[in-house]
C-alpha positions in Angstrom: 64.4 120.9 69.3 63.7 120.8 72.9 62.9 123.5 75.2 63.1 123.3 79.0 61.7 126.4 80.5 60.7 127.6 84.1 57.1 128.1 84.9 57.9 131.9 85.4 59.4 132.2 81.8 56.2 130.1 80.1 53.8 132.5 82.0 55.6 135.2 80.3 55.2 133.7 76.9 51.9 133.3 77.4 51.3 137.1 77.7 53.3 138.4 75.2 52.4 135.5 72.0 49.3 133.5 71.2 49.3 129.9 70.3 48.6 130.8 66.6 51.9 132.8 66.4 53.9 130.1 67.4 55.8 128.3 64.5 55.2 124.5 63.6 58.0 122.2 64.4 58.2 120.0 61.7 61.2 117.3 62.2 59.9 115.3 59.5 62.9 116.1 57.4 63.3 112.7 56.2 59.9 111.7 55.5 59.4 110.8 51.8 56.3 112.9 51.1 57.5 116.5 51.3 55.6 119.8 51.7 53.5 120.4 48.3 53.9 117.1 47.0 51.3 115.3 44.9 51.1 111.7 45.8 49.6 109.3 43.1 48.8 105.7 44.6 48.8 103.0 41.7 47.8 99.6 42.3 45.2 96.9 41.9 42.2 96.1 43.5 44.0 96.2 47.1 44.5 99.8 46.3 41.3 100.2 44.9 39.5 99.4 48.0 41.0 103.2 49.5 41.7 101.7 52.6 45.7 101.6 52.9 45.7 104.3 50.7 43.2 106.4 52.9 45.2 105.5 55.9 48.4 106.5 54.2 46.9 110.2 53.5 45.4 110.5 57.4 48.4 109.5 58.8 50.8 111.9 56.7 48.2 114.8 57.0 47.5 114.7 60.3 51.0 114.4 61.5 52.4 117.5 59.0 48.9 119.6 59.1 51.1 122.2 57.6 52.4 120.7 54.9 50.2 120.7 51.7 50.0 117.0 50.4 47.6 116.2 47.6 46.6 112.5 47.1 45.0 110.8 44.1 44.2 106.9 44.1 44.2 105.2 40.7 43.9 102.0 41.8 42.2 99.4 39.4 40.9 95.9 40.2 42.7 93.0 38.7 45.3 95.3 37.4 49.3 94.2 36.7 52.3 95.9 36.2 51.9 95.7 32.7 48.6 97.7 33.0 50.0 100.1 35.0 52.9 100.8 32.7 50.3 101.4 29.9 48.0 103.5 31.6 50.6 105.3 33.0 49.9 108.7 30.6 46.4 108.3 31.2 46.3 107.5 34.7 49.1 109.5 36.4 50.6 112.6 34.4 47.3 114.5 34.1 47.6 115.1 38.0 51.2 116.3 37.7 52.6 114.2 40.6 55.9 114.6 42.3 55.5 111.4 44.1 54.2 108.0 43.0 53.7 104.8 45.0 53.3 101.6 43.1 51.8 98.3 44.5 51.5 95.6 42.4 52.3 91.9 42.3 49.0 90.2 43.8 47.6 89.5 40.1 51.3 89.4 38.5 52.4 86.2 40.8 49.8 84.4 38.5 52.0 85.1 35.3 55.2 85.4 33.7 58.0 87.1 36.3 59.7 88.9 33.3 56.8 90.4 32.2 56.2 91.7 35.9 59.8 93.2 35.6 59.2 94.6 32.2 56.2 96.2 33.4 57.8 98.0 36.3 60.5 99.1 34.1 58.0 100.5 32.1 56.4 102.5 35.0 60.2 103.6 36.4 61.0 104.9 33.0 58.0 107.0 32.7 58.1 108.3 35.9 61.9 109.3 35.5 61.1 111.0 32.2 58.5 113.1 34.5 60.7 113.6 37.2 58.5 111.9 39.8 60.0 110.3 43.0 58.8 106.4 43.5 58.3 104.4 46.5 58.0 100.7 45.0 56.1 98.7 47.4 55.7 94.8 47.7 52.5 93.4 47.7 51.2 92.1 51.1 51.0 88.1 52.0 47.5 86.3 51.4 46.1 84.7 54.3 45.0 81.5 53.5 41.8 80.3 55.3 43.4 77.1 56.5 45.3 76.0 59.3 49.0 75.7 58.9 52.2 78.0 58.3 51.3 81.6 57.0 54.2 81.3 54.3 53.7 78.1 52.2 52.0 78.4 48.7 51.2 81.6 46.9 53.0 83.3 49.4 56.5 81.9 48.7 55.7 83.2 44.9 54.7 86.4 46.3 58.0 86.6 47.9 59.9 86.2 44.8 58.1 88.9 43.0 58.7 91.3 46.0 62.7 90.2 45.4 61.9 91.7 41.9 60.6 94.8 43.1 63.5 95.4 45.4 65.8 95.1 41.9 63.7 97.6 40.1 63.7 99.9 43.0 67.6 99.9 43.4 68.0 99.9 39.6 66.0 102.9 39.3 67.3 104.9 42.5 63.6 104.4 43.9 62.4 103.8 47.4 61.7 100.1 48.3 58.8 99.6 50.7 58.7 96.0 52.2 55.3 95.3 53.6 55.5 91.5 52.9 57.7 90.7 55.5 55.9 92.8 58.5 52.7 91.5 57.4 53.9 88.0 57.2 55.2 88.1 60.4 51.7 89.1 62.1 50.3 86.4 60.6 53.0 84.0 61.9 52.6 85.3 65.3 48.9 84.8 65.4 48.9 81.0 64.1 51.9 80.5 66.7 49.6 81.3 69.3 46.6 79.5 67.8 46.4 77.5 64.2 43.0 78.4 64.1 43.8 82.0 63.5 43.1 82.3 60.0 41.0 85.9 59.8 43.4 88.1 61.7 43.7 90.8 58.8 39.7 90.6 58.0 38.4 90.9 54.4 38.9 88.0 52.2 42.3 85.8 52.0 43.6 88.2 49.1 41.9 91.7 49.9 42.6 92.4 53.7 39.7 94.4 55.5 41.0 97.5 57.7 43.2 95.4 60.2 45.5 94.0 57.8 45.3 97.4 55.7 46.3 99.3 58.5 49.3 97.2 58.9 50.2 97.8 55.3 50.0 101.6 55.8 52.1 101.3 58.9 54.9 99.1 57.2 55.0 101.5 54.5 55.0 105.0 56.3 57.9 103.3 58.4 60.0 102.6 55.5 59.3 106.2 54.4 60.5 107.4 57.5 57.4 108.7 58.8 57.8 110.7 62.2 55.8 108.5 64.6 56.1 111.3 67.6 52.9 113.3 68.3 54.2 115.4 70.8 55.7 114.9 74.0 55.1 117.1 77.6 57.3 116.4 80.4 56.5 118.3 83.5 58.9 118.3 86.5 58.4 120.5 89.4 59.2 124.0 87.8 60.3 122.6 84.9 58.5 121.9 81.5 59.9 120.0 78.6 58.6 120.0 75.0 58.6 118.4 71.7 56.3 119.2 68.6 54.1 121.1 70.9 53.5 124.2 72.8 52.6 124.5 76.8 51.6 127.1 78.9 51.0 126.5 82.8 47.9 127.3 84.4 46.2 127.4 87.8 45.6 123.9 89.4 41.8 123.2 89.4 42.2 121.5 93.1 44.9 120.7 95.4 47.5 118.6 94.0 46.3 118.8 90.3 48.4 119.8 87.3 47.0 122.1 84.7 48.1 123.3 82.0 47.1 124.1 77.9 48.5 122.0 75.5 48.9 123.1 71.5 49.9 120.2 69.8 51.8 120.4 66.1 50.4 117.2 65.2 47.7 114.8 65.6 47.2 111.2 66.6 45.4 108.5 64.1 44.0 105.0 64.0 41.1 103.7 62.7 38.6 102.2 64.9 37.4 99.8 62.7 41.1 98.1 62.6 41.2 97.9 65.9 41.3 94.1 66.1 45.2 94.0 65.0 46.1 95.6 68.3 45.9 91.9 69.8 48.8 91.0 67.4 50.6 94.3 66.9 50.7 97.7 68.9 50.5 99.8 65.8 48.3 102.4 67.7 51.0 103.3 70.2 53.9 102.7 67.9 52.8 105.2 65.1 51.1 107.9 67.6 53.7 108.7 70.4 51.4 111.5 72.2 53.3 111.4 75.3 52.4 112.8 78.7 55.0 112.3 81.5 54.7 114.0 85.1 57.0 113.8 88.2 56.7 114.8 91.6 52.9 113.9 91.8 51.4 112.9 95.8 51.0 108.9 95.9 47.7 108.1 94.3 45.2 107.6 91.3 44.8 110.8 88.6 42.2 111.4 86.1 43.5 113.2 82.7 41.1 115.4 81.5 40.9 117.1 77.8 38.5 120.3 78.0 37.0 118.8 81.3 36.4 115.4 79.4 38.0 112.4 81.3 40.0 110.3 79.1 41.9 108.5 81.4 43.5 107.4 84.6 46.7 106.7 86.0 48.7 106.5 89.4 51.5 108.4 90.1 54.4 106.0 89.2 52.4 105.6 85.6 52.6 109.6 85.1 55.7 109.9 86.5 57.4 106.9 83.9 55.4 108.5 81.0 52.2 107.3 79.5 50.9 107.6 75.7 47.6 109.4 75.3 46.8 108.4 71.8 44.5 105.6 72.7 42.5 107.7 75.2 42.5 110.7 73.2 41.3 109.1 70.0 38.7 107.2 72.1 36.5 110.4 73.1 37.0 114.1 73.7 38.0 117.0 71.6 40.8 115.5 70.0 38.8 112.2 68.9 36.4 114.7 67.5 38.9 116.7 65.2 40.2 113.6 64.1 36.7 112.1 63.3 36.3 115.6 61.2 39.1 115.4 59.5 38.8 111.4 58.9 35.5 112.2 57.3 36.9 115.1 55.0 39.5 112.8 53.7 37.0 109.9 52.8 34.6 112.4 51.1 37.2 113.3 49.1 38.5 110.3 47.8 34.9 108.7 47.4 34.1 111.6 45.1 37.1 111.2 43.2 36.8 107.5 42.7 33.3 107.6 41.6 32.7 110.7 40.2 36.1 111.1 38.4 38.0 107.9 38.1 35.6 105.4 37.6 32.6 107.8 36.7 34.4 109.4 33.8 38.2 108.1 33.3 37.2 104.2 33.3 33.4 104.6 32.0 32.7 102.4 29.0 31.2 103.9 26.0 27.6 102.4 26.9 28.2 104.4 30.3 24.9 106.6 30.9 27.4 109.7 31.0 27.9 109.0 27.0 23.9 108.7 26.5 23.0 110.3 23.0 26.8 110.9 22.5 28.0 110.0 18.9 30.5 107.3 19.3 33.3 109.5 17.7 32.9 112.5 20.3 33.3 109.7 23.4 36.5 111.1 24.0 36.0 114.8 23.6 33.3 114.1 25.8 35.0 112.1 28.3 37.8 115.0 28.4 34.9 117.8 29.2 33.5 115.6 31.8 36.9 114.9 33.5 37.7 118.6 33.6 34.4 119.4 34.8 34.2 117.0 37.7 37.9 117.8 38.9 36.9 121.4 39.5 35.3 120.0 42.7 38.6 118.4 43.9 40.3 121.5 45.3 37.0 122.6 47.3 37.6 118.8 48.8 40.9 119.2 49.5 40.8 122.9 50.9 37.8 120.8 53.2 40.6 118.5 54.6 43.0 121.4 55.3 40.1 123.5 57.1 39.7 120.6 59.6 43.2 120.2 60.2 43.7 123.9 61.7 45.6 123.5 65.1 43.6 123.9 68.2 45.0 124.1 71.9 43.2 122.1 74.6 43.2 122.4 78.4 44.9 119.5 80.2 44.1 118.7 83.7 45.4 115.8 85.9 43.3 115.9 88.8 43.8 113.6 91.9 40.8 110.9 92.5 39.3 110.7 95.7 40.7 107.5 97.6 
């Protein structure tokens, strides 16, 4: 919903209600992840890298900070759809999921196509029995480390397997997520510019680094109807228009300046170590529409400050047209500081779960140190005991993420620069 208010009305509102009393606008009605969802992310080694899965979590939680999401990653290196089917009861059901994302195909494409489909259908049958919504995600293409078309070779096989995933999604009323083609388009664009662009997405040919996995996460979220708007402010003389935020106009810091207090109901996000991909795709701005538009300014150049920290400079014409503050706000200043705290909390939580719970207990072999001096017949009982014991820390780690997400208002100064 949009609000158009006079400056007088905004000032009255500021004296009668605090920012904390304002309800959060939540327009993500069609977003696949709903309030209260527990999302289990299943896949192979690319999933176990905890890159795209962490990005999915970070974008989802920071864009909807009032929603309660719980994410658990159960990716296993080398796994296939048949393995996911066999381990569903062990690796999915204990977390009582409402949503499951399934990303297989990279290893499966080396084997029989029908086995791949049978494994996916087995997962689908178990998910339906457990009343779990499923997003069926295609594998991303490989990035061959030789010059030539990005599509040829193994990617042709991966595309066929991706078509099988689409069939399974349709057959089982699931959500089909094609990350293969958006990813391939970026590879093709880079190679069309220079055939020697053979490591655009980082990592190795199969396992993308942050640049590639941010492409994956963005493609997945877009298909899940993710809300790409963070917030929007338009100031035009005596009128203020807002989306997904609250604004209170204050006294100008200096002649010709504009000062206001801005409480956003969402936050932007982009992983700094993925920035090289921005040469080929505007993911940062596209996924984070953190917009400011100020009309009727006098001609000249202006600094935009957040809580006294200058983050960008724009001309009056640029501000009149509208600017996206996402990149500057994530580079330095109070928003960057808060996002970094959330990001740290997310990574700490998922590192603990992976190292201490999933790899540390669930997948631990009988010769693991945790089973030292344990009778072989008692290993499974000990595994269950350790799992329950270590899982007790997860609510604390989940709470640390939510604590870091608490909304904060910031003072924005738009100040004319000396000529």
